[in-house]
DRENGUGU-566950 format. One record per residue (C-alpha): z, y, x; residue in one letter; chain. Coordinates in steps of 0.001 Angstrom, whole numbers, plus 500000, padded with zeros to 6 digits. Layout:
+--------+--------+--------+---+---+
|     pz |     py |     px | r | c |
+--------+--------+--------+---+---+
|      Z |      Y |      X | A | A |
...
+--------+--------+--------+---+---+
END
This chain:
+--------+--------+--------+---+---+
|     pz |     py |     px | r | c |
+--------+--------+--------+---+---+
| 732973 | 265791 | 801687 | M | A |
| 735370 | 265559 | 804391 | F | A |
| 737547 | 262790 | 802921 | G | A |
| 741730 | 263144 | 802568 | Q | A |
| 744356 | 264420 | 804322 | G | A |
| 747936 | 264572 | 804022 | D | A |
| 750033 | 266981 | 806330 | S | A |
| 753601 | 269252 | 805466 | T | A |
| 754878 | 272175 | 807385 | L | A |
| 758282 | 272976 | 807612 | L | A |
| 759570 | 275918 | 809212 | N | A |
| 763503 | 276101 | 809264 | I | A |
| 764883 | 279374 | 811341 | K | A |
| 762431 | 279563 | 813584 | G | A |
| 761796 | 275595 | 814404 | T | A |
| 758737 | 273671 | 813256 | T | A |
| 758445 | 270608 | 811836 | L | A |
| 755293 | 268935 | 810669 | M | A |
| 754892 | 265854 | 808430 | I | A |
| 751950 | 264120 | 809278 | D | A |
| 748516 | 265814 | 810518 | T | A |
| 746191 | 265447 | 808301 | G | A |
| 742696 | 263771 | 809300 | G | A |
| 738955 | 263032 | 808002 | S | A |
| 737439 | 259752 | 807302 | L | A |
| 734013 | 261623 | 808782 | D | A |
| 734840 | 261547 | 812740 | D | A |
| 732494 | 264735 | 812622 | S | A |
| 734943 | 267140 | 811282 | Y | A |
| 738228 | 267772 | 813467 | D | A |
| 741056 | 268674 | 810263 | V | A |
| 743326 | 269841 | 813802 | G | A |
| 740996 | 272082 | 815183 | K | A |
| 739299 | 273857 | 812295 | N | A |
| 742217 | 273791 | 809463 | I | A |
| 745844 | 273278 | 811306 | L | A |
| 745292 | 274995 | 814439 | H | A |
| 744136 | 278196 | 812521 | R | A |
| 746452 | 277458 | 809885 | Y | A |
| 749612 | 277669 | 812562 | L | A |
| 747772 | 280578 | 815121 | L | A |
| 746977 | 282613 | 811187 | N | A |
| 751159 | 282209 | 810725 | K | A |
| 752270 | 283423 | 814509 | G | A |
| 753031 | 279085 | 815276 | I | A |
| 751390 | 279236 | 818675 | N | A |
| 754243 | 275630 | 819451 | K | A |
| 755258 | 272757 | 817124 | I | A |
| 758747 | 271186 | 817795 | D | A |
| 758223 | 268390 | 816173 | Y | A |
| 755193 | 266283 | 814969 | I | A |
| 756530 | 263126 | 812583 | M | A |
| 753300 | 260796 | 811877 | L | A |
| 754695 | 258593 | 808863 | T | A |
| 751680 | 255676 | 810164 | H | A |
| 747987 | 256104 | 812090 | F | A |
| 745774 | 255889 | 809339 | D | A |
| 743415 | 258780 | 810858 | L | A |
| 744609 | 260415 | 807098 | D | A |
| 747040 | 261042 | 808148 | H | A |
| 747492 | 261109 | 812024 | C | A |
| 743983 | 262877 | 812747 | G | A |
| 744538 | 266028 | 813308 | G | A |
| 747329 | 265657 | 816105 | A | A |
| 744877 | 265208 | 818763 | V | A |
| 743653 | 268282 | 818528 | F | A |
| 747024 | 269609 | 818252 | L | A |
| 748899 | 267542 | 821425 | L | A |
| 745445 | 268592 | 823305 | K | A |
| 745670 | 272500 | 822726 | N | A |
| 749388 | 273750 | 821275 | M | A |
| 752751 | 272857 | 822619 | E | A |
| 754040 | 270051 | 821026 | V | A |
| 757509 | 269466 | 822447 | K | A |
| 758347 | 266451 | 820391 | N | A |
| 756814 | 263422 | 818075 | L | A |
| 758395 | 261200 | 815565 | I | A |
| 756821 | 258372 | 815191 | I | A |
| 757986 | 254068 | 814739 | S | A |
| 757225 | 250826 | 816728 | K | A |
| 753990 | 249526 | 814939 | Q | A |
| 752876 | 246220 | 814052 | P | A |
| 750059 | 247046 | 815287 | E | A |
| 748603 | 249118 | 817755 | K | A |
| 745780 | 250785 | 817197 | T | A |
| 743311 | 252706 | 819107 | E | A |
| 744153 | 256479 | 817309 | V | A |
| 747918 | 255142 | 818042 | Y | A |
| 747172 | 254499 | 821927 | E | A |
| 745071 | 257765 | 822102 | E | A |
| 748100 | 260077 | 820779 | I | A |
| 750418 | 258269 | 822800 | T | A |
| 748896 | 258678 | 825993 | T | A |
| 748157 | 262239 | 825384 | I | A |
| 751668 | 263165 | 824276 | A | A |
| 752842 | 261321 | 827759 | K | A |
| 750066 | 263152 | 829432 | E | A |
| 751676 | 266475 | 828198 | R | A |
| 754916 | 265633 | 828530 | N | A |
| 755596 | 265576 | 825008 | T | A |
| 758877 | 263800 | 824097 | N | A |
| 758275 | 260358 | 822247 | I | A |
| 760985 | 259549 | 819466 | I | A |
| 760940 | 256439 | 818266 | Y | A |
| 762409 | 256088 | 814335 | V | A |
| 763173 | 253373 | 812454 | E | A |
| 765287 | 252369 | 809746 | K | A |
| 769040 | 253790 | 809265 | Y | A |
| 768328 | 255993 | 812378 | D | A |
| 769317 | 259570 | 811051 | I | A |
| 767638 | 262576 | 813434 | L | A |
| 769731 | 266376 | 813149 | K | A |
| 767309 | 269130 | 813849 | I | A |
| 769234 | 272410 | 813639 | K | A |
| 770579 | 272415 | 809996 | D | A |
| 768113 | 269895 | 808651 | L | A |
| 769331 | 266135 | 808696 | Q | A |
| 766493 | 263135 | 808780 | I | A |
| 767289 | 260113 | 807692 | E | A |
| 764940 | 257129 | 808632 | I | A |
| 764488 | 254356 | 805196 | I | A |
| 761487 | 252322 | 806189 | N | A |
| 760460 | 250772 | 808578 | P | A |
| 762833 | 248064 | 809765 | N | A |
| 762489 | 245716 | 812776 | S | A |
| 761036 | 242836 | 810327 | N | A |
| 757537 | 244240 | 809711 | F | A |
| 755541 | 243485 | 806286 | I | A |
| 752583 | 241944 | 807342 | T | A |
| 750409 | 242916 | 803867 | D | A |
| 748722 | 246142 | 804915 | N | A |
| 750601 | 246462 | 807994 | P | A |
| 750003 | 250203 | 808678 | L | A |
| 750513 | 251938 | 805111 | N | A |
| 753942 | 249675 | 804166 | N | A |
| 755428 | 250377 | 807616 | N | A |
| 754866 | 253719 | 807621 | A | A |
| 757858 | 256245 | 808006 | I | A |
| 759727 | 256976 | 804890 | V | A |
| 762154 | 259679 | 805585 | C | A |
| 764298 | 261751 | 803348 | K | A |
| 764920 | 265591 | 805014 | I | A |
| 768531 | 267420 | 803717 | T | A |
| 768789 | 270642 | 804355 | Y | A |
| 772345 | 272055 | 803049 | E | A |
| 771829 | 270997 | 799408 | K | A |
| 768518 | 270540 | 799112 | F | A |
| 766737 | 267101 | 799915 | K | A |
| 763148 | 266045 | 800240 | M | A |
| 761569 | 262088 | 799942 | L | A |
| 758566 | 261645 | 802326 | F | A |
| 757209 | 258185 | 801514 | T | A |
| 753995 | 257882 | 803938 | G | A |
| 751812 | 255714 | 802347 | D | A |
| 753896 | 252856 | 801322 | I | A |
| 752707 | 250341 | 798469 | E | A |
| 754571 | 248040 | 796146 | K | A |
| 755831 | 245222 | 798851 | I | A |
| 757566 | 248313 | 800883 | A | A |
| 758345 | 250455 | 797549 | E | A |
| 760554 | 246924 | 796356 | Q | A |
| 762284 | 246867 | 799793 | K | A |
| 763768 | 250255 | 799517 | I | A |
| 765060 | 250813 | 796143 | L | A |
| 768422 | 249860 | 796594 | N | A |
| 768413 | 252716 | 799237 | E | A |
| 770178 | 256484 | 798003 | N | A |
| 766414 | 258066 | 797201 | L | A |
| 767229 | 260737 | 795114 | K | A |
| 765920 | 264142 | 795910 | A | A |
| 764712 | 267529 | 795221 | D | A |
| 761066 | 267105 | 795740 | I | A |
| 759477 | 263456 | 796037 | L | A |
| 756091 | 263204 | 798339 | K | A |
| 754186 | 260505 | 797079 | V | A |
| 750864 | 259360 | 798096 | R | A |
| 748484 | 259533 | 794725 | T | A |
| 748015 | 256050 | 793794 | S | A |
| 751819 | 256325 | 792658 | W | A |
| 751155 | 258445 | 790105 | I | A |
| 750580 | 255740 | 787505 | K | A |
| 752688 | 252906 | 786043 | N | A |
| 755727 | 254608 | 788223 | F | A |
| 759358 | 255581 | 786812 | D | A |
| 759955 | 258377 | 789265 | Y | A |
| 763304 | 259601 | 787269 | T | A |
| 765052 | 257304 | 790199 | R | A |
| 764299 | 259354 | 793024 | F | A |
| 765484 | 262815 | 791228 | F | A |
| 769118 | 263842 | 791621 | R | A |
| 770768 | 264734 | 788055 | K | A |
| 771499 | 267784 | 787746 | S | A |
+--------+--------+--------+---+---+
END
């Protein structure tokens, strides 16, 4: 068993955006090398325009090290961190060495990537101190034409409560599995 991981690849008109890069809780298995890199090459993708890392737990960013070292990654999207972990330092150091542009985001930022709009909903500058890696993860809504996707990283109840007054309506909601029980998803979906 290799643990768990999270990664999403969007390819819009030839522009690639990867949200998180998965990872493994077992240091002996490199998800970037053994899964992501092979998958990307198999799909004819030899460079990544943007990697967004929602936070720096290994199950979300562990594959980034291999990708940054072995592929052209033009931009790395991250947020300022309440605490700088060893993997954060490693990833940002590699990105700088490889001339990958690092884009720091926070709440209310809007990124435009061709026909995509990325609205940052979390974190803000007042970091949550309870489980800070998860609760200060990037939450973003990606809009393509009229289609909207909401990515929530690994935020927990305390962070969920802080963003509930935002416009969270989306066609697809990507959540962590712990949200499945006792959660009212209807507030996140647009009405037809």
